[in-house]
C-alpha positions as CSV (number, residue, x, y, z in Angstrom):
1,M,13.7,-14.8,-19.0
2,I,13.0,-17.5,-16.5
3,G,15.0,-19.9,-18.7
4,F,18.0,-17.6,-18.7
5,L,17.8,-17.1,-14.9
6,Q,17.6,-20.9,-14.4
7,Q,20.6,-21.5,-16.5
8,A,22.5,-18.6,-14.8
9,I,21.8,-19.8,-11.3
10,T,22.7,-23.4,-12.1
11,G,26.0,-22.0,-13.6
12,L,26.7,-20.0,-10.4
13,M,26.5,-23.2,-8.4
14,I,28.8,-25.0,-10.7
15,G,31.1,-22.0,-10.8
16,S,31.5,-22.0,-7.1
17,L,33.3,-25.4,-7.4
18,Y,35.6,-24.0,-10.1
19,A,36.2,-21.0,-7.7
20,L,37.3,-23.4,-4.9
21,V,39.9,-25.1,-7.1
22,G,41.0,-21.7,-8.4
23,V,41.4,-20.4,-4.8
24,A,43.6,-23.4,-4.0
25,V,45.9,-22.6,-7.0
26,V,46.0,-18.9,-6.0
27,L,47.0,-19.8,-2.4
28,V,50.0,-21.7,-3.7
29,Y,51.0,-19.1,-6.2
30,K,50.7,-16.2,-3.7
31,S,53.2,-17.8,-1.4
32,T,55.5,-19.7,-3.7
33,H,55.0,-18.2,-7.1
34,V,54.5,-21.7,-8.5
35,V,51.6,-22.3,-10.8
36,S,50.3,-25.7,-9.9
37,L,48.7,-28.2,-12.2
38,A,48.8,-30.9,-9.4
39,H,45.7,-29.6,-7.7
40,G,43.4,-31.3,-10.2
41,Q,44.6,-34.6,-8.7
42,L,44.2,-33.4,-5.2
43,V,40.6,-32.7,-6.1
44,A,40.2,-36.2,-7.4
45,F,42.0,-38.0,-4.6
46,G,40.2,-35.9,-2.0
47,A,36.9,-37.2,-3.3
48,L,38.3,-40.7,-3.7
49,F,39.6,-40.8,-0.1
50,F,36.2,-39.6,1.2
51,W,34.4,-42.3,-0.9
52,L,36.7,-45.0,0.5
53,F,35.6,-44.2,4.1
54,F,32.1,-43.0,3.6
55,G,30.9,-45.1,0.7
56,G,33.2,-48.0,0.9
57,L,33.5,-48.6,4.7
58,G,30.2,-47.0,5.7
59,I,31.8,-44.7,8.2
60,P,29.5,-41.7,9.2
61,F,29.8,-38.6,7.1
62,W,31.5,-36.3,9.6
63,I,34.0,-38.9,10.7
64,S,34.9,-39.8,7.1
65,L,35.8,-36.2,6.4
66,I,38.7,-36.3,8.9
67,P,40.8,-39.1,7.2
68,A,39.9,-37.7,3.8
69,F,41.3,-34.3,4.7
70,V,44.3,-35.7,6.5
71,L,45.3,-38.0,3.6
72,T,44.8,-35.2,1.0
73,A,46.8,-32.8,3.2
74,L,49.6,-35.4,3.4
75,M,49.6,-35.7,-0.4
76,G,50.0,-31.9,-0.6
77,L,52.8,-32.0,2.0
78,L,54.6,-34.8,0.2
79,I,54.4,-33.0,-3.2
80,E,55.9,-29.9,-1.6
81,R,58.6,-31.7,0.3
82,L,59.7,-34.4,-2.2
83,A,59.1,-32.7,-5.5
84,L,59.1,-29.0,-5.2
85,R,61.4,-28.2,-2.3
86,P,64.5,-29.5,-4.1
87,L,63.6,-27.0,-6.9
88,I,63.9,-23.9,-4.7
89,G,66.2,-21.5,-6.5
90,Q,65.6,-23.1,-9.9
91,P,63.6,-21.4,-12.7
92,L,59.9,-21.3,-12.0
93,F,59.2,-23.2,-15.2
94,A,60.9,-26.2,-13.7
95,A,58.5,-26.2,-10.8
96,F,55.5,-25.8,-13.2
97,F,56.6,-28.8,-15.3
98,M,57.1,-30.7,-12.0
99,T,53.5,-30.2,-11.1
100,F,52.5,-31.3,-14.6
101,A,54.6,-34.5,-14.1
102,I,52.9,-35.0,-10.8
103,F,49.5,-34.6,-12.5
104,I,50.4,-37.3,-15.1
105,V,51.8,-39.8,-12.5
106,L,48.8,-39.4,-10.2
107,E,46.4,-39.6,-13.1
108,G,47.8,-43.0,-13.9
109,I,47.3,-44.2,-10.3
110,F,43.8,-42.8,-10.2
111,V,42.8,-44.4,-13.5
112,L,44.5,-47.7,-12.5
113,Y,42.5,-47.8,-9.3
114,L,39.2,-47.0,-11.0
115,K,39.8,-49.6,-13.7
116,G,37.4,-47.7,-16.1
117,E,34.6,-47.8,-13.6
118,S,33.0,-44.9,-11.6
119,R,32.3,-44.5,-7.9
120,A,29.1,-42.9,-6.7
121,L,28.9,-41.3,-3.3
122,P,25.9,-42.1,-1.1
123,A,23.7,-39.1,-0.6
124,F,24.9,-37.0,2.3
125,L,23.1,-33.8,1.7
126,P,19.3,-33.1,1.5
127,T,17.8,-33.9,-1.9
128,G,15.0,-32.3,-3.7
129,N,14.6,-28.8,-5.1
130,I,13.7,-25.3,-3.9
131,E,11.5,-23.3,-6.3
132,I,11.5,-19.5,-6.1
133,Y,9.5,-17.5,-8.7
134,G,9.6,-20.5,-11.1
135,I,13.4,-21.1,-10.7
136,S,14.3,-24.5,-9.4
137,M,17.4,-24.9,-7.4
138,P,18.7,-28.3,-6.2
139,I,19.2,-28.2,-2.4
140,N,22.5,-30.1,-2.4
141,Q,24.1,-27.8,-5.0
142,L,22.8,-24.8,-3.1
143,I,24.4,-26.0,0.1
144,S,27.7,-26.6,-1.8
145,F,27.5,-23.0,-3.1
146,F,27.1,-21.5,0.3
147,V,29.9,-23.7,1.7
148,A,32.2,-22.5,-1.0
149,I,31.3,-18.8,-0.2
150,L,31.9,-19.4,3.5
151,L,35.2,-21.1,2.9
152,F,36.3,-18.3,0.7
153,I,35.5,-15.8,3.6
154,A,37.3,-18.0,6.1
155,L,40.4,-18.1,3.9
156,S,40.4,-14.4,3.4
157,L,40.2,-13.9,7.2
158,I,43.1,-16.4,7.7
159,F,45.2,-14.6,5.1
160,R,44.6,-11.2,6.6
161,Y,44.5,-11.6,10.4
162,T,46.3,-14.7,11.5
163,K,50.0,-15.0,12.2
164,V,50.4,-17.8,9.6
165,G,48.4,-15.7,7.1
166,L,50.6,-12.7,7.7
167,G,53.6,-14.9,7.1
168,M,52.1,-16.1,3.8
169,R,51.5,-12.5,2.7
170,A,55.1,-11.6,3.6
171,T,56.4,-14.6,1.8
172,A,54.3,-13.7,-1.3
173,E,56.0,-10.3,-1.5
174,D,59.6,-11.4,-1.1
175,H,61.0,-14.7,0.2
176,R,64.4,-13.3,1.3
177,L,62.8,-10.2,2.9
178,A,60.3,-12.4,4.8
179,Q,63.1,-14.7,6.0
180,S,65.1,-11.7,7.2
181,A,62.1,-10.6,9.2
182,G,62.0,-14.0,11.0
183,V,59.4,-15.8,8.9
184,N,60.3,-19.5,8.3
185,V,59.7,-19.6,4.6
186,R,60.1,-23.3,4.3
187,N,57.4,-23.9,6.9
188,I,55.1,-21.4,5.1
189,F,55.5,-23.4,1.9
190,S,54.4,-26.6,3.8
191,Y,51.5,-24.8,5.4
192,I,50.2,-23.4,2.2
193,W,50.3,-26.8,0.4
194,I,48.5,-28.5,3.3
195,L,45.8,-25.7,3.3
196,S,45.4,-25.7,-0.4
197,A,45.2,-29.5,-0.5
198,I,42.3,-29.4,2.0
199,V,40.5,-26.8,0.0
200,A,41.0,-29.0,-3.1
201,A,39.6,-32.0,-1.2
202,I,36.5,-30.0,-0.2
203,A,36.0,-29.0,-3.9
204,G,36.4,-32.7,-4.9
205,I,33.9,-33.9,-2.4
206,A,31.4,-31.2,-3.4
207,T,31.9,-32.1,-7.1
208,A,31.6,-35.8,-6.5
209,N,28.3,-35.0,-4.8
210,V,27.0,-33.7,-8.2
211,M,28.7,-36.2,-10.5
212,D,30.3,-39.6,-10.0
213,I,34.0,-40.1,-9.3
214,Y,35.4,-41.1,-12.7
215,Y,38.5,-40.7,-14.8
216,M,37.7,-37.1,-15.9
217,L,37.3,-35.7,-12.4
218,P,41.0,-34.5,-12.1
219,Y,40.4,-32.3,-15.1
220,I,38.3,-29.9,-13.1
221,G,41.7,-28.8,-12.0
222,I,42.3,-27.3,-15.5
223,N,39.2,-25.2,-15.1
224,G,40.4,-24.1,-11.6
225,L,43.8,-23.1,-13.2
226,I,42.0,-21.1,-15.9
227,V,39.9,-19.4,-13.2
228,A,43.1,-18.5,-11.2
229,I,44.9,-17.2,-14.3
230,C,41.9,-15.1,-15.5
231,G,41.2,-13.7,-12.0
232,G,44.8,-13.0,-11.3
233,L,47.2,-15.5,-9.8
234,D,47.6,-13.4,-6.7
235,S,43.9,-12.5,-6.2
236,L,41.6,-14.6,-4.0
237,P,38.6,-12.4,-4.8
238,G,39.5,-12.7,-8.5
239,A,39.3,-16.5,-8.3
240,L,35.9,-16.3,-6.7
241,I,34.4,-13.8,-9.1
242,V,35.8,-15.4,-12.3
243,G,34.9,-18.9,-11.1
244,L,31.2,-17.9,-10.7
245,F,31.4,-16.0,-14.0
246,L,32.9,-19.0,-15.8
247,G,30.2,-21.3,-14.5
248,V,27.5,-18.9,-15.8
249,V,29.2,-18.6,-19.2
250,E,29.5,-22.4,-19.6
251,N,25.9,-23.2,-18.5
252,V,24.2,-20.3,-20.4
253,G,26.4,-20.8,-23.4
254,A,25.6,-24.6,-23.5
255,G,21.9,-24.0,-23.0
256,Y,21.5,-21.5,-25.9
257,L,24.3,-22.5,-28.3
258,D,24.5,-26.3,-28.1
259,P,21.2,-26.7,-30.1
260,I,22.7,-24.5,-32.8
261,V,26.2,-25.8,-33.1
262,G,25.5,-29.4,-32.1
263,G,27.0,-29.4,-28.6
264,G,30.4,-29.0,-27.0
265,V,30.1,-25.4,-26.0
266,K,30.7,-26.2,-22.3
267,D,34.0,-28.0,-23.2
268,V,35.5,-24.9,-25.0
269,A,33.9,-22.0,-23.1
270,A,36.7,-21.9,-20.4
271,Y,39.4,-21.7,-23.1
272,V,37.7,-19.0,-25.0
273,V,37.4,-16.9,-21.8
274,L,41.0,-17.6,-21.0
275,L,42.1,-16.4,-24.5
276,L,40.0,-13.2,-24.4
277,V,41.2,-12.3,-20.8
278,L,44.9,-12.9,-21.7
279,L,44.5,-10.7,-24.8
280,I,43.0,-7.9,-22.8
281,R,44.8,-8.2,-19.5
282,P,47.7,-10.7,-19.3
283,Y,48.0,-10.3,-15.5
284,G,44.3,-11.4,-15.0
285,L,41.3,-9.2,-14.4
286,F,42.2,-8.6,-10.8
287,G,45.9,-9.4,-10.8
288,L,48.6,-6.9,-9.9
289,V,50.7,-5.5,-12.7
290,R,54.3,-5.8,-11.6
291,I,56.7,-3.4,-13.0
292,E,60.3,-4.8,-13.1
293,R,63.4,-2.9,-13.8
294,I,65.7,-4.2,-16.6
């Protein structure tokens, strides 16, 4: 039983990072109805920008966060302005494939910069483990977990109570109706890409704290997209719950099934969960079922 709880709690901590990326994807979809693949690269470049200032130049942690967030937010803004805004009014599949093209282009830049090497962040969180009833929890991952939960709460409050958040909710319902009510829809699109890029950067920095920055880092965005789809592309709580659940499934599944099947369970667990959820509830576990007249 202790072994199962150990695997599950470790999975929760990993799942909180998936949830952050999923929340970033949901934020974009709720306001623009665009399903983004580009956020995997925002995760990777957010971590890389932070490493450049913190690990490369030796600038203090808190100061390094500022240019990392600014540069990642600028990337998100440029993606929206230069690549997606010209596609307003075009089929949504065009925007989706544009985010895929952005992912491929940025992946080439990312891999070209790394040159097959990896970058390790200097330790910026307390190290060591906390042991409770025989269950060991790394302190740095525990801090990342609570940061993810607090960030989710903050985003929920922004979405519900701020003027920008109300504009995002109105835009999510109907772009034309929101515009007729005085909401500047184009500005909302820019705000949401900036906000989601900063969330992706936080996820990237937290992930790089657990593993090195290397060529596979952008693919955490695929898990984030799976989390968003399974939770419901318009549900922030769904992204959080499914992200934590997916982390548990991956870690527990790998712990118990890898010795039997020879490994690789963690690599396919997310896709199995996606398949099962789409078969049972195509709109996601917490997504709204939209009824459209024909």
